[in-house]
N, C-alpha and C positions, 0 to 999 in steps of 0.2 A: 308426149309434150316435152319441149326444151325449156329448162328452167335457168340456163346460164345466160350470161351476156353476149350480145352479138359483136361481130367483128368491129363494127363502128364503135360501139360503146367501150370495147377494150382499147381501141386506138385513142379514143378521147381520154381515157383514164391514163394511158401511157404518156401522151403528149402534155396533159396538165402536170403529170408528176414530173417530167423532164423539166417543164418550165418553172415550177416552184423549186425544184432542186438546185437550179442554177441562179434563179432570181429572188428566192426568199430562203437563203442559207441561214444557219445559227447566227452568223456574223450580221447579217441584215436585221434579225429578230433582235438581237442585243443592241444594235445601233438604234432601233426603234424605242427600246426601253430607255436608253439615255436621252433620246430626243424623239418624244412620241408624235411624230408628223407622218401622215400616210405618204409613202413614196409615190411621187407622180408617175414614175416609170411603171410601177406595178398597176396603177389606175388605168393608164393607157393600154397596158398590156391586156388585162383582163377585158377591157372594152373591145380592143381589137381582135380578140379570140372569140368574141360573142358570148362569153360565159355569164355576163350580168343578166341578160334578158333571156336565159335559157328556159325559164318556166313560163307557160301559158296557162292561166286559169281557165280560159274559155276553150282549151284544146280538147279535142275527143278524137275517137277513132283509133287507127292503127299507131299513130304517132303518140297518143296520149297527151299529157300535159307537160312533158319534158322532166318529170321529177325523177325517172330512172337515171338520167343523165346528170342531173342536179346533185343526187347523192354521191355519184362518183367524184365530181368536183369537189364537194364538201369533204369527203373523206381525205382527199389529198391536201385540202386546206387545213385540216386537222393534223394530218401527218407532218406538215411543214410548219405548223404554228403561224399560219398566214396573218399578217398585221394589216388586215383590211376587213371592213364590215360586209363580208361576202354574204352572210346569210341574210342580213337586213336588206342588202341591195337586191338579192334574187327575189325574196318574199315581197318587199315594198314595190319593186318594179312590176312584178306580176300583177299586184293590185292596182297600180297606176294605169296599166294597159287596158283595164276594163272600163276606164272612164275617157270618153272622147276629149272631155274638156282638158285632160292632163296629157294629151298626146305629144305636145311639144316638150314639156317637161320630161316625160318618159324617154323621148328620143335623145335629149340632152344627157340624161343619166346613162342610158345605154351606150352612148358614144364616148363616155368618159369624161364628159366636159363638166359634170357636176357629181358630187358625192351625196349619196342618199343613206340615211340611217333611219331606224324605227324606235319610238319611244314605246317599249313593251308594257310599261306599267304606268297608268294614270292614277295618281294619288287623288287629286281633287281639282283637276283643271276643268273649267267650265266657262262657256261663252255667254255673254249677255248683250242684250240689244244696246246699240249706241246710235248717235245721229248719222255716222257714215256707214253703219253696218252692224259689226259685232266687236266686242273687245274680250279677249280671252284673258283669264287669270287662273293661277293654280300651279300645281307642281307635277312634273313628269320624271319618272325614274327609269334605271335601267336603259339608258340611251348610249349604246356603243359608239365611240369616236365622234361625239357630238362636237368637240371642239374643232374637228377637222371637216365636219360634214357641211354641205351647202343647204340641204333641206332635211327636215325631220318629218316622217309621217307619224301622226298621232290621233288617237281616238278620244274625242272630248265631248262632253255634254253640251248641247246648244238649248238654252231655255226656250220653252214653248214650241219645239220641234217634235213633240212626242207626248203620249199620254201617260208614259211611265219613264222613269230615268234611263232604262235600257233603250228605249225607243228614241231619246233624245240624243244618244250616242252618234256621233258624226266623225268620219274619217277627214283630216284636214292635213294640208301641207304648210309646215312652219318654215319660214325663212330664217336661218340662224343669223343673218346679217341685219334683221330688222330690229328697231328699238323695242324696248319692252321684254327682253329676254336676257337672262342671266344664266351662265353655264358653270357648273362646279364639278370638279373631279370628285368621284365617289371613293377614290383611292382603294379600289377593289384589289383582291389578291392577285389576280391575273393582270400583270402589267403589259402583256402583249395584246391584250384586248381590253382596253380601258372602258370603264362604264362612267357615265356623267349623270347629274341630276340637273333638270331644267326648271327654272322659276320664271313664271310668266306674269307680267304686271301690265294691265292695260295694252296687251298686245293686239295691235288691229288686224281683225280677221275679216277678209273679203270673200265674196261669193265665189270668185275664181280660184280660191285656195281649197274648195270643198272637193272631195272626191265622191262621185255617185249620188250627189244631192244631200240636202239637209235631213238629219233624223230619220224618223219612221223605221228605225232598225236597220237601215242600210250600212251604216257605220260599224255597228256591232257584228253584222253578219260578215262583212268584209274583214274586219280585224280578227275575228274568230278563224276566218280561213287562212289569214296571214300567220297566226299563231300556230295553226295546224302544220303549215308547210315549215315554218321556222323551228318547230319542235322536231320534225323529221330530219331537217338539215343538220341541226345540232347533234342529234343522235348519230348521224353519219360522221360528223366531226370527231365525236367521241370515239367512235371506231377507229378512225384514222390515227387519232392521237394515241390511243391505248396500243394500237398495233405497232406504231413506231417505237413506242417505249419498250414493248416486249422485244423486238428485233434487235433494238440497240443493246438491250440487257443481255440477250442470248449471246451476242457477239462479244460482250465484255466477259462473260463467264468463260469463253474460250481462251481468254488471254490472262486473266488474273489467277495467281497461284496462291494457295494457302498451304503451309507445311509442305511446300515443294511439289503440290499437286494442283493441277487445274481445278477450280471450283466447279466448273461445269460437269465434272465427273462424279460429284457427290450426289448420292441418291435424293437427298432432301431438296437440293437446288433443282434436280430434273423434275421432281414432282411438282414444285412451285411453278416451274416454267410451263409445265403441261397444264396446270390449272389455269394459268394466265391465258395459254393458247385457246383453251376451251371457252373461256369468257369472251375473248376477241371474236372468234369464229361464231359464237352464238349470237353476239351482238350483230354481226354482219348479216345473218340470216334473218334476224328480227327487222332490221332496217330495210333490207332489200324486199322482204314481203310487204311491209308497210308502204313502201314506195309504189310496188306493184298495185296494191289495193287502192291507194290514193289516185294513182295514174289512171286507173280503170274504173274509178268511181264506184268500187266495191262497197257493199254495205258495211263491211267490216273495217273500212279505212281508219275511222276515228279510234276505234278500239285498238286496232294494230299499231298506230302511231303512239298511243299511251303505252302499250307494252314495249315498244322499242325504246321509247325515252326513259321509261322507269328501268328497264334493264341495262341499257347502256350507261346510264347516269351511275348506277351502283357499281357496274362492272369496270367502268373507266377509272373511277376513283381507286378501286381495288388493284387494277392491274399496274397503274402508275405508282401506287403506293408500294406495291410488292417490288416494282423495278427499282425504286430507291433502297429498298432494304437489300435487294441482291447486289447492289453496288457497293454496300458496306459504307464506310465513314465518307468515301469519296462522293457518295450519292447525295450527301447533305451539303455539299459546299456549293457556293455561288458559281464557281467555274464549271461545274457539271451541268449538262442540260436537262437532267432528269426533274428537277425541281419545276422547270418551265412546263413540262408536260403535265406534271402533277397539278400545277395552278390552273392550267387551261382545263383539265378535266373538272376540277372543283368548281370553276366558274360555270362551265358548260352544264353541269349536272344541276345547278341551281336556277338556271334560266329557263323561263317558259314551263314552268312546273317541275318541282323536284321529284325524287322518287316517291314520296309518300302521297303527294297530290295525285299522281298519275295512277298509283296503285289503288287510290280511293275510287278512281274512275272504273277501273278494271273490276274491282270487288263489286261496285254497283251493278256493272253490266252482268257480272256472273250471278249476283242474287236475283236480278230481274229475269234473267234467262231461266233460272232455277224455278221461280215462281210461275213463269210461263209454262215451263215443262210440266210443273206439278198440277196446274190448272188443267192442261190438256189431258194428263193422265186421269184426273179426278173425273172430268166429263166423260172420258171413255169408259171408265169402270161403273159410272152411274148408268150409262145406257145398255150395259150388259145385264140381261135378265137373270134373276137369281132362281 
């Protein structure tokens, strides 16, 4: 059985890498930090290359759901610190495509006419009945690029549309230009991927803004799927980010001299670089297996994504931190790019479940599996005559 990437997948990765290398350079990234506005050229370029709608939740068969292609694109986005909500666009667009009512909006987003982002955290946003439909009040957090987005996908509770709070959850489309919405910068560490907090006050919510129907668990199911895809793509971004930091650092050690000797020749530096390489390659393997499992609807998909997210979150922070250390004093300066990779890794590691939350899921699965195996063994031994 062949476990590598196909020629088409390699070609996709190469073309995306070349595109970001020329259109999302460190100069572009620093220009974004000074003026945080999504470049229209990048928005059109991503749309024209068909990268935004690359995931199909309802896909099956030989082509899968497009997640293998998506992780290749996400890795290159992390490698070049892409200043665009690509993860949110891919996951959100995949969700919109499952609803016929949102077909027109999905087409506009995929064509690059509108920017989509996702509110990953709902603090207390809830909709209640009004004369004209519903009004939405509450707070949403961890919304990337909200100030530049045209629409936000959010999972909110709709009163009376379920027997439990979970069943009331409904996925809705929020227009950032409508009244009743206030957007505040959260001033997160990573200035290349800004996060915002959304306050909603009497925001008018119409039936046409709902995805897949009101309540009855539909919103929760769809948001869980989006978070699963998002966690996988962010894991891939972490791999690309840490790999770029590693290679840039190795090149630096071949140029910098200490006591008249290249620091790359020091044994301690070699060992540190080898450890960093091991973490990057292990992260790649975890992400690729998780993508395959999700693409083929393998029963281990959810667990594999948690393993990938927990591992790459810790490894990404460690690799980017070590990269700064290996650069020495220059690594701590604003002019050096290493701090940008470190900040991206720190933000990505905290979004959609940090190391500890995913490890808790892994531990629970391991304990449940252990109990299941023990029960089977007990039943087997009980059936053996003495």
